[in-house]
N, C-alpha and C positions, 0 to 999 in steps of 0.2 A: 344439299349436304354430305362433303364428302363420307363412307360409311370409312368406320371402325376397320380396317385392311383384317384378311380372312386370317392371315398371319399371326396377327396380332391373338385371337382368339385359340388357337392350335399350337403358337409359337411357344417354345420351349426354351431355355437358355441355364447355363451355368456362371456364375458369376462367386466373386471373391470379396472378403471384406478386409478390409481395412486391416483389422486383429484378426484374420487367416481362415475364417469361418469359409465353407462352400457353400455355397445356397445352388438350388436349382428352384428355378422361378417357371411359375408357371400359370395358367388361365385357371380359372377354378367352376366347377361342371356339377351339375345335379350329382356326382357321386361323392362330390365331399361334402357334405350336411355333416355327419358325423366329424371328419377332419375340422372344421370347423368350429363347431360346437365344443369342440375338445380345446381347440384354443381359443377360443372366448372363457371356457373355464380355466385358464389357466393366465389371463387378463388381470389387473389387481384391480380394484374397485374404483378408484380415481380415476385409471385408464378406461375402466366400460362408461365411466361419466362423460368422461373427454371425447372418447367416439360417437356416443349418442347424444348425447348434451345432453340426459337424464340420468336419475339413478337406474340402474339397473340391473338386479341380481345374477341373472341369467339372460344369456341370448337365445330366446326358443324361434323356431320353427319361420315366423313369420317374418322376423328379422331378419335370418339366414334366405331367405328365400328369393331375393333380391340380387343377394351377393352370390346365386349359385348360376345364373344365368350370364351368359358372355353374350352380348349382340353390339350393337350399331350404336345403341347409347350407354352400354356398362359393361365394365368387366372388372373383376375380382382379381387381380395377383396373387398368389399365393409361392410363398419363399419355405422351402423344405429344408433342413439341415440333418443330415442323418435320417434319413426317412420320417424325421416329427415337423412338422406344419410349425413353425416358429415368428411369422408374420404373416401378413394379409394389409392389400393395398386396393382400395376400389378406387376405379375409374370413373367415371361417370359424367357424358356429354352433355352439356347446355344445349338447349333447344337449337340457341342459332351456329352452332356447330364448329363451333372457331375458340371456344372455350368450356372448361371442363371441370370438375370439382374432385379431390383428391381426399381421402380418410384410410387414415396407418393404423394397425394394432400390432404390439410384440409380445410376445410370452413376456408376462415378466423377467424368467428368469434370465430371458437373453438379452436383457437389455445391457447398452453400452457395449458391446462388440462388434459398430457398425451395421446391422443387420437393416436398422429403420434407413437407414442416410444412402444403400447399399440396393435395397429395393425398391425405393421413393428415386433415385439415381434412372433403375431401370424404367420406371412407369413411365418419368418424365421422355424419356426417350424413347419408347411406345407413343407417346402422343403427339410428341414431334411427329412420330411416322405416321400417321392418321390426321394431318396436319391442322392439329388442335394447336392453336398461338400462347393462350393462355390460363393458366392453373392457377386454384383458388384450393385454399384451408380454411374450413372455419375453427380457430382454437379457442379455448376456453383459456382464459387470462394467468389462471391457474396452470395452464399445462405447460412450464416450462422445459420439459425437455423439447415436446416439439416446434414449439416458437423458436426455441436456438437449432433446431436441427434445420426448418425452414429457413431462418435468417443467413446460416451459415450454406447454404445451396442456394443463397440470391432471391429467396421471396422478401417481397417488401409487405409489410404490417401494417394495418390502419383498424383504428378503431372503430368498432358498429357498436359496442353497447358501452355503456358505462357500469351499469348497476343490472346484472351480472359484470364483468370484465370480459368483453367478445371481440375477439381480433381476427378479420381476414388478414389472410397472409397470402400474398398472388407476386407470380413469376412470368414473367414473358418470355417465351420458347423461343429458341435459336431455331432458326427452319433450315437448318446448314442437311 
């Protein structure tokens, strides 16, 4: 299995959303626990349920711990706007080395500004650099925003459960 590039873990980039929001994107590390906890405290209850596929009132240390590591199997990318953590996206490589799963969360007040699009696009480019060929996201059928975003980005939806409705959205990445 090809390792996640070292530069993915230490890599930082500045990106601009379509609405003009300047983002600084970097990998999470152990020192980001409080930042991530604060982000999830400002994510809607519905979005927390969509992210974790269960009812969660508060994201605790046991849930945050895996997001704070950056290694060959998983990295969580943090997006900052004006030094405030506004979104995160976890890329978790599957054991086959060629596929991965993504999960994205955004601060409720920051929706509709292109932040999710820009962050997910960044993560997909980093996935290509790591040799990942297919990225998948599991979504609740109620999470219309995430489904629409992913379909606009070229993900293809497949029904995985009818009750409750859950979709698996996958995208084949270009190795360009």
